[in-house]
N, C-alpha and C positions, 0 to 999 in steps of 0.2 A: 631428422625432424627439425623444422625451423619455425620460429614464431615471427610473424610479420604484421605490420600495419597494412590493412587491405586497401585495394582500390574500391571504387564504388561498385564495380561489377562483381568483385570477389565477395564484398559484403552481402550483396543480394544472393549470390550463390550459396554462401554460408547459411543464410537464413532458411534456405530451402533444403539443404543437404544434411544438416546435422541434427538429429532428434534431440529434443530437450525434455528429459524425463522429469526434471524439477523446475522447468522454466515455462515461459508463456507459449501459447500455441503458435505454430508457424505463421498463420494469417496475421496475428497481432504483431509479430516481429517485422514482417514485410511492411505492414501498414505504418509502423513507427519509422522504418527506414525511409519509406516514401515521403513521410511528413517531415523528415529531417531531424527527428528527435533521437534517432540512433544514427551516428555518422561514422564514416570510415576513419577519421582522425581520432575518434574516441574508441576505437576497436582494435583488437588483435586476434589473429587466427593462428592455429597450429596446423602446419601442412607437412605431410609425411613425404618420404622419398619418391612416392608415386604421384605426387602433386595432389593428393586427396586431402581435403579439409577434415581434420579429426578432432578439432577443439576450437572453441571460440570464447571470447569475452567481449561483450558489447555494453558500453555505458550509455545511459539515457539522460536526456535533459528535457525539462518542461518546455524549453525553447531551443533555438539553435545556437545559443551563445555559450552555455557552460553545462556540462553533465552534472547530475546530482545523485545518480544511483547506478549501480551495476545491474543492468536489466537481464542480460543473457550471459550465462557462464556454464559451459558444459564441455565434456570430453567424451568421445565415443568409448563405449564400454570395452571394446576390444583393443583400444590403443595401448601400446606398451607404456608402462610407467604411468598409469592413469592418475594416481594421486600426485606424483611429482609434476606431471604435466599440468594438472589443475593449478598447482602452486606457481609454476613457471608462467602460465598465462596471466595470472594476477600480477606477478612481479613485472612482467614485460609491459602490461597495460598501465600499471602505476607509473612506471618509468616514462612511458610516452605521455601520459597525462601530466606528470610533474613538469616535463619540458614545456608544456603549454600553460603552466602556472596554476594547475588544478591541484588542490589539496586532496591527498588520498590517505587511507582507503575510503571509498564511498560505500554506503550501505547496499546490501543485496538481499533480495527476497526469493526464497525457493517457493515455487508453487506446486502443490501436490494434490492428488485426488483424495476425496474422502476415503477413509479406511486405508491410508497408505502404510500404516504400521503392520498390516497383514501381508504386505508385499516385501519379501526379503531383499529383492533387488533395489527397491526404493529405499528401504531402511539402510542398506549398505551405502547407497549414493549420498543420502543425507549425512551419514556419519563421515564419509570422506570429505564432503564439501564443508561441513562444519569445522573439521580439523584444519583443512587447508585455509579456510577463511580466518580462523583463529591465528594461524601462523602469519597472516598478513595484517593482523590487528583488529579484525572484526570478531570481538570476543563476546559481545552481548547477544543473547539468543532469546527470541520471543515467538511464541506460536499464536497465530490468529486464525479466525474462521471467516471465510468470505461468503456472504449471503447475497441473494438477488431476488427481487420481485419482478415477475414478468407479467405482461398485460393479459395473459390468459388466466391469471390468478384473480380471485376476488379482491377488491379493495378492502382494507380494514375499515371499520365503522368510522363515520365522520366524528371528530372530537365533539364532545357534548358539554363539558364543564369548563374548558379552558378558553381563554381569549388570547389570540396571537397578534402581536403588534411590532412594528419596527422600533428600533432604538439606536442611540448613538454609539460610536465606537467606545466612548468612555463607559457607557453602561455595560456593553458586552465585556470590556476588560474586567470590570468589577465582578460580573457574574461568572466569567470564565475562571477567575481566581478563586471565587467562593466554591465552585464546583469541584475543585481539586481535592477538597477535604473528603477523606474516606473513599477516594476513587479506587476502583478495581483495575483500572488501566495500568498495565505493567510499566510502560515507559513513563507515565506520569509519576508513578511511585518512585521509579529510579531517579527521575530528574529532581524530585523534591528532596532527595538525599543531599544534593549539592546546590540546589537553587531554591527560590521561594515562589509562592503562588503567583505573585505579580509578574515575575519573569516568565513563568510558564504561560500565563495568560497572554502576555505580549507576543510570545513566539507563536502561540496558537492562532491569535488574531491575524498576525502577519502571514501565517501559512495559508489560512483560508482566503485572505485577500488576494493571494497569488494564484489560487486555484481557478479553473475555468468558470466556476459558478459566479453568479452576479451578487454583489454586495446588497442589492435591494431585496434579495430573497430572505435575509436574516430576520428572525423574529424572537421576541421574548414570549414566554408562556405564562399567563397569569390566571389565578382563580377568579371567581365571580366578584370577590371583594377587592380585587385589584392587586392582591399579593402575588408578586412574581415567584413562580415555583420552578421554572426551568428555562432552557435555551433550545432553540431550533435553528441550526445553520445548514439549510439545504445547500448542496454543492454539486460539483460535476467533475468527472475525469475527462481526458481528451476524447473518450469514446461513449460514455454513458452518464446519465444523471446519477447522483450519488447522495446517500443519506447525509454525508458530511459529519457534522458534530451535533450531538444532542445530549442533554444532561438534565437531571432533576437535582435541584439544590439539596444539600444534605438534610436540612430540617424537614423536607417534604417527601423524602423517599419512602417507599413502601405503601404508597396510597394509590398506585395504579396510574400515576401521571405519565410514566414512560410510554404506556400504550397510546395515550392520546397524542403525545408529542410525535411519536413515530408515525402514527396515523396521519397527522398533519403533514409531515415531511413527505410521506409516500404519496398522498393525494395531491400535494403541491406539485410534484413532478408528473404524476400520472394523468391528472385531469386535463392538462394542456396537450397530452398526447405522447408522453415518454413511454416507450415500449418496454423499458427495463430500468430498474433502479437498483444500484449495487450498494453494498454496505460491508463493513468489516468490524469485527470486535475481537478482543483477545480471548483466547480459549479459556483463560482464567476468569473472565467476566461472564459467568454462567447466567446471571439474571438478564443481561442484555441479549445474550444468545436466545434465551427463552422468549424474550419480547419479540425478537425478529420472527421466530417461528409462529408465535401467536398472530402476528400481522400478515402471515402468508408468505414469508420469505423462505427460500430453500437454501440450505448450506450446500454450496457447490464446490468448495475448494478449501484446502488448508494452506496457509502461508506461514513460512518460517523466516523471520527477519534476522539478519546478521548485521550487527552494527558495531561501531567502535565506541568505547566508553566515553 
C-alpha cells in the first residue's frame, strides 16, 4: 500500500472509482475537479499492490488558490487496516498541504442520508471517521440538516407584514452582532465562549461577502412602523441558490417573523427562475428546521461537521 499525490488523470479516476458512503455524490466530485476547486496538488490517494485506488482525501477551495476544507475522505470498506489507512491519508495530505504553506487541519463534513442511524454500516463508518479526524485535531462535532426547496413545490406565501430594504455594511454588522444573543446555532454558541458578538458579526459578514451570492441581495426586515426585526442574506453556492443567513432579532422572536423572512428569501431566488434553493440548519435548532418544513423545504441529508477548536 502506498499513498501518493495524484496526477490529474488519477484524480479523475479516483472520483469515479471509490464510493463515498459519507461524502458527496460522484457527479459533484467530478464537477468540482473540472472546475479546479478540487486539485491534484491538494489531494492524496491510497493505492494497493494491484494499483487499485482504495482510499482518497481531496481538499476543496472556493477558488483555485488555496483549499479551505476537506471535501472527500474515504477508504474502501474491504481495504486492510481501514481505520489506520484513514488516519494515514489525513497525515499524508496534511504534510503535502503544509509544504505548500496551508495551515492544517481543515474542516471536513460527512454527508449522510436521512435515517443514517438505522444503517449499522454507516454508523460504524461515522464512528471510525470521527475518531480518525479527532486524532488529526478535528475534535469539534456538529450535526446539521440539509434542506432544499425545488421548483415543483409550492412557493411559501408572499410576506405580508414585513418590509425588506437594503442597508449598509455597518448596519448589517450591528444586526448580526445583536442576532447572536440566544442563538441556537452550535458554532455561534461555541465561538461566543472565546469571542464577542462584534467579532462574530465581522466574520459572518466577511464570509457572506466571499460567497457566490451578490451583496446587493441583502435586506433588513422591518415591521410596518419601521422597527427592524430581522435580517435576510440570500446567498448562493457554486451550484445552487442558497438561503444563506436569516435571523429574527431576540426581542422579536416568537411572533412568526421567521416564516416571512424565509418566504422572502425563497421567493427572491425562485421568482427569477432558480429551480432549487438549498439551506442548512443545526439539528439542535428545531424551530428553524420546523420553519423550513412549513415553507415547503424537504430535509434531504444530514451533515456532520468535524472542525478544530
